C-alpha positions as CSV (number, residue, x, y, z in Angstrom):
1,X,142.3,84.2,138.7
2,X,140.6,87.2,140.3
3,X,142.7,89.5,138.1
4,X,141.3,87.7,134.9
5,X,137.7,88.1,136.2
6,X,138.2,91.8,136.8
7,X,139.8,92.2,133.4
8,X,136.8,90.5,131.7
9,X,134.4,92.6,133.7
10,X,136.1,95.8,132.6
11,X,136.1,94.6,128.9
12,X,132.4,93.9,129.1
13,X,131.7,97.3,130.6
14,X,133.8,99.0,127.9
15,X,132.0,97.2,125.1
16,X,128.4,97.8,126.3
17,X,127.9,100.7,123.8
18,X,129.7,98.9,121.0
19,X,127.6,95.7,121.1
20,X,124.4,97.5,120.3
21,X,125.8,99.0,117.1
22,X,127.4,95.7,116.2
23,X,124.1,93.9,116.8
24,X,122.2,96.3,114.7
25,X,124.7,96.1,111.9
26,X,124.7,92.2,112.0
27,X,120.9,92.2,112.0
28,X,120.9,94.2,108.8
29,X,123.6,92.0,107.2
30,X,121.5,88.9,107.9
31,X,118.5,90.5,106.2
32,X,120.6,91.3,103.2
33,X,122.1,87.8,103.1
34,X,118.6,86.3,103.4
35,X,117.3,88.4,100.5
36,X,120.1,87.6,98.2
37,X,119.9,83.9,99.0
38,X,116.1,84.0,98.1
39,X,116.9,86.0,95.0
40,X,119.6,83.5,93.9
41,X,117.3,80.6,94.5
42,X,114.5,82.3,92.5
43,X,116.9,82.9,89.7
44,X,118.1,79.4,89.6
45,X,114.6,77.9,89.6
46,X,113.2,80.6,87.2
47,X,110.7,81.7,89.8
48,X,109.9,84.6,92.1
49,X,110.8,85.3,95.7
50,X,107.8,84.1,97.7
51,X,105.3,86.9,98.6
52,X,105.4,85.9,102.2
53,X,109.1,86.6,102.3
54,X,108.7,90.0,100.7
55,X,106.0,90.9,103.2
56,X,108.5,90.1,106.0
57,X,111.1,92.3,104.4
58,X,108.5,95.1,104.0
59,X,107.8,94.8,107.7
60,X,111.5,94.6,108.7
61,X,112.1,97.8,106.7
62,X,110.0,99.7,109.3
63,X,111.3,97.7,112.3
64,X,114.8,98.6,111.2
65,X,114.1,102.3,111.1
66,X,112.6,102.1,114.6
67,X,115.8,100.4,115.9
68,X,118.0,102.8,114.1
69,X,116.0,105.8,115.3
70,X,115.9,104.6,118.9
71,X,119.7,104.0,119.3
72,X,120.7,107.6,119.8
73,X,118.0,108.1,122.4
74,X,119.1,105.0,124.3
75,X,122.7,106.4,124.4
76,X,121.4,109.8,125.7
77,X,119.4,108.1,128.4
78,X,122.4,106.0,129.4
79,X,124.7,109.0,129.4
80,X,122.2,110.9,131.6
81,X,122.2,108.0,134.0
82,X,125.9,108.3,134.4
83,X,127.0,105.6,132.1
84,X,129.6,107.3,130.0
85,X,131.9,105.9,127.3
86,X,135.0,104.4,128.7
87,X,137.2,105.6,125.9
88,X,137.2,107.5,122.6
89,X,137.8,104.2,120.8
90,X,134.5,102.8,122.2
91,X,132.7,105.8,121.0
92,X,134.3,105.9,117.5
93,X,133.8,102.1,117.0
94,X,130.2,102.3,118.1
95,X,129.5,105.3,115.8
96,X,131.2,103.5,112.9
97,X,129.0,100.4,113.3
98,X,125.9,102.6,113.8
99,X,126.6,104.6,110.6
100,X,127.4,101.4,108.7
101,X,124.1,99.9,109.8
102,X,122.3,103.1,108.6
103,X,124.0,102.8,105.2
104,X,123.1,99.1,104.9
105,X,119.4,100.0,105.6
106,X,119.5,102.5,102.8
107,X,121.4,100.2,100.5
108,X,119.0,97.2,101.0
109,X,115.6,99.0,101.3
110,X,116.0,102.2,99.4
111,X,118.8,103.0,97.0
112,X,121.7,101.0,95.6
113,X,124.8,102.4,97.1
114,X,127.4,100.0,95.7
115,X,128.2,100.1,92.0
116,X,130.9,97.5,91.4
117,X,129.4,96.0,88.2
118,X,130.6,98.1,85.2
119,X,127.2,98.4,83.5
120,X,125.7,99.7,86.7
121,X,128.5,102.1,87.1
122,X,128.1,103.4,83.5
123,X,124.3,103.7,84.2
124,X,125.0,105.7,87.3
125,X,127.4,108.1,85.5
126,X,125.0,108.5,82.6
127,X,121.8,109.1,84.6
128,X,123.6,110.9,87.5
129,X,121.2,109.4,90.1
130,X,121.1,106.4,92.3
131,X,119.2,103.3,91.3
132,X,116.4,102.0,93.5
133,X,117.6,98.8,95.3
134,X,116.5,95.4,94.1
135,X,114.7,94.7,97.4
136,X,113.0,98.1,97.1
137,X,111.7,97.3,93.6
138,X,110.5,93.9,94.7
139,X,108.6,95.3,97.7
140,X,107.2,98.1,95.5
141,X,106.0,95.6,92.9
142,X,104.3,93.5,95.6
143,X,102.6,96.6,97.1
144,X,101.5,97.8,93.6
145,X,100.0,94.4,92.9
146,X,98.2,94.5,96.2
147,X,96.7,97.9,95.4
148,X,95.7,96.8,92.0
149,X,93.9,93.7,93.4
150,X,92.2,95.9,96.0
151,X,91.0,98.3,93.4
152,X,89.8,95.4,91.3
153,X,87.8,94.0,94.2
154,X,86.3,97.5,94.9
155,X,85.0,97.7,91.3
156,X,83.1,94.4,91.6
C-alpha cells in the first residue's frame, strides 16, 4: 500500500507543470463550447446572442491573455525555486497544451484558424488572408453599437 502511495505522489509531482497548461486549454475550450451553444440557440430561435453573454466574452478575452501571459513567468519562478521538470515528456506535453491554448485564444477571439468548410476554404485561398472569427465580429458589433449609442447621447 505504501508503494502505491509513493507512486501516486511521484505522478502528482511529475504532472504539476502539465496540469496548468491542461487547465488553461480546457478553460478556453469551455468558452468556445459556450459561445457555439449560444450561437446555435440564437440561430434556432432566429434571435441574437444576448448582449450580457457577449460582454462576458469580451471580458474573458482580456482575462485569457493575462492567464496566457502569466504562465511562462510562473514556470520561471518555479524553476528558480528549484522545481524543475521531472522529464522531457512533462515539458513537451505542457508546452503542447500551452501552445494549443494560445491557438484556441486566437481562433475564438481574433482570427478563424480552421477552414474545414469548402466555401470558407475557397474564400481564404481567394483573399489570401484569415477571416475574423465569429466571436470577434459579434464582440466588435456590440462595441460599435455601444460607441454609436454613446455618441448619440453626447449629441443630445
